[in-house]
C-alpha positions, 0 to 999 in steps of 0.5 A, spaced: 393 410 201 392 413 194 385 417 192 383 420 185 378 425 186 373 420 190 375 414 187 380 409 192 386 406 188 389 404 195 385 404 202 389 401 207 393 395 202 398 392 207 403 387 204 410 383 206 415 380 201 420 376 205 426 375 201 427 370 196 420 369 195 414 371 190 407 374 193 402 374 187 398 379 187 391 378 184 384 382 183 379 385 178 380 390 174 381 397 177 383 393 184 389 397 185 394 392 183 399 396 178 397 404 183 401 399 189 407 398 185 408 404 182 408 407 189 412 401 192 417 403 185 417 411 187 413 412 181 407 415 184 407 417 191 402 416 196 397 420 200 399 417 206 402 411 208 409 407 210 412 402 205 420 400 205 423 396 200 430 393 202 430 397 207 429 403 205 423 408 205 420 409 200 417 416 201 423 419 205 429 416 200 426 413 193 433 415 190 436 408 195 429 405 193 431 406 185 438 403 187 435 396 190 430 394 185 428 392 178 422 394 175 418 390 168 411 392 167 405 390 162 409 392 156 417 390 154 421 397 155 426 396 150 429 400 144 427 397 138 432 401 135 438 399 138 440 391 138 439 387 145 446 388 146 446 396 146 440 395 150 443 391 156 449 395 155 445 402 155 441 400 162 448 398 165 450 405 164 444 409 166 446 405 173 453 409 173 456 401 171 463 402 168 463 402 161 467 395 161 463 392 167 455 394 163 459 390 157 460 384 161 453 384 164 450 385 158 453 379 154 453 375 161 445 377 161 444 375 154 448 368 155 442 368 160 436 368 158 438 365 151 439 371 147 445 371 145 444 368 138 440 374 137 445 379 141 446 383 134 439 384 132 435 390 132 430 389 137 424 391 133 426 384 129 424 380 137 418 376 138 413 377 144 417 372 147 424 375 146 422 382 148 419 380 154 426 377 156 430 382 154 426 387 158 426 382 164 433 382 163 434 389 163 431 390 170 435 385 172 443 389 169 444 392 177 443 385 180 437 389 185 435 384 191 428 386 189 424 385 183 417 388 181 413 384 175 407 387 173 403 382 168 409 380 166 407 374 161 401 378 158 400 377 151 404 371 151 404 365 148 404 358 152 411 356 151 414 363 151 410 364 158 413 357 161 420 360 159 419 366 163 416 362 169 422 358 168 427 364 169 423 367 174 423 362 178 430 361 177 432 368 180 428 366 186 431 360 187 438 366 187 434 370 193 431 375 189 424 377 192 419 377 187 412 382 187 408 379 181 402 381 179 397 377 174 392 376 171 394 369 169 391 365 175 396 359 173 402 363 174 400 365 181 398 358 183 405 355 179 410 361 182 407 365 188 409 362 195 403 367 198 397 371 194 394 377 196 387 378 193 385 385 192 379 389 190 376 396 191 384 398 193 383 393 200 386 387 201 380 382 202 384 375 202 391 373 203 395 366 203 398 361 200 394 358 193 392 352 197 389 356 203 385 361 199 382 354 195 380 351 202 376 358 203 371 355 197 369 349 200 371 342 199 372 338 192 367 337 187 364 331 183 365 331 176 361 328 171 360 327 164 355 323 161 356 319 154 349 322 151 346 328 152 339 325 153 341 322 159 343 329 163 336 329 166 336 322 168 344 324 171 341 330 175 336 326 179 341 321 180 346 325 183 341 329 186 341 324 191 348 325 192 348 331 193 347 335 200 344 341 197 340 336 193 337 338 185 340 346 187 347 344 189 348 341 181 352 344 177 350 343 169 352 344 163 348 341 158 353 343 152 358 338 155 354 334 157 357 335 165 354 336 171 358 338 177 356 337 185 359 338 192 364 332 194 365 333 201 365 325 203 371 325 198 372 318 194 365 315 198 361 320 194 365 318 188 364 310 188 357 311 190 356 315 184 358 310 180 354 305 183 348 310 182 349 312 175 351 304 173 343 302 177 340 307 173 343 304 167 347 312 165 353 310 160 358 315 164 364 318 159 369 321 165 368 322 173 373 324 178 374 328 184 376 335 182 380 340 187 377 348 187 382 351 183 384 358 184 380 361 179 374 358 184 377 361 189 378 368 185 370 368 183 368 367 190 373 372 193 371 377 188 365 376 184 369 376 178 372 370 173 379 371 172 379 371 164 374 378 165 380 381 169 387 385 168 389 391 171 389 399 171 392 403 167 430 382 199 424 384 202 418 389 201 413 391 206 408 396 206 401 399 209 400 403 203 393 407 206 
């Protein structure tokens, strides 16, 4: 547990990250994600509870924990006035690696993260994506079995984000355990083996991405009509197919789109095509859509994912 005056930043959060897997931690603003990461990485002392990281007790042996982890936060922690190579060599020396080993490790990571061409440039000349890669490389200098990634791709363009996803996936294939907090649900869907959703300092849901999506319910029939004037008539037709009638139809008039629950699978798709055709309504697009992780997140927390960011080997813990 961690309190700030009357605010419970973490109130009974329990989690586990098996070796060689990714645990995604999702939650709305102020849910307790970053507080939990700070406690597990020994940057913040819990008020009570128990947690171990790679076999080391967070409260009893924080020094051992720090030797076994790497951390990459929301903002790249690099020295802008050092080159990429100098940044990584410095991290190696801070980990007490021998000078020769620190230099070799720096060159190895620069190549692995496709930064070798920029190794001798100062970090202030790097793009945002390059800085992120350099920051993550720094977290890996000591080859830690556990990595904490606190919103590692925030602010990156889609291509740079995809590059980071490939790097993270490669780490996991190599046996690294990753605890990932993210505001991008696509990121959690792509990378996480298991996901916990936290709100008001508590875990409110846990499971795979597919399991969380299933909590929302069945699929959705999504229809886009060709003419906006046909939206009211399409509503009448689809109301007869919706298990909740007209009340179950979600209409977006500016996109001419209508959505209804589709528990009948492809049967409701066939019925809709026939009924709309019989009514003379031209359809631009129609299909069955599975619930997304965004749908699950909204259902569980009452917040859309776009509104969220967080507060300012094996991981197991119950932080109370």
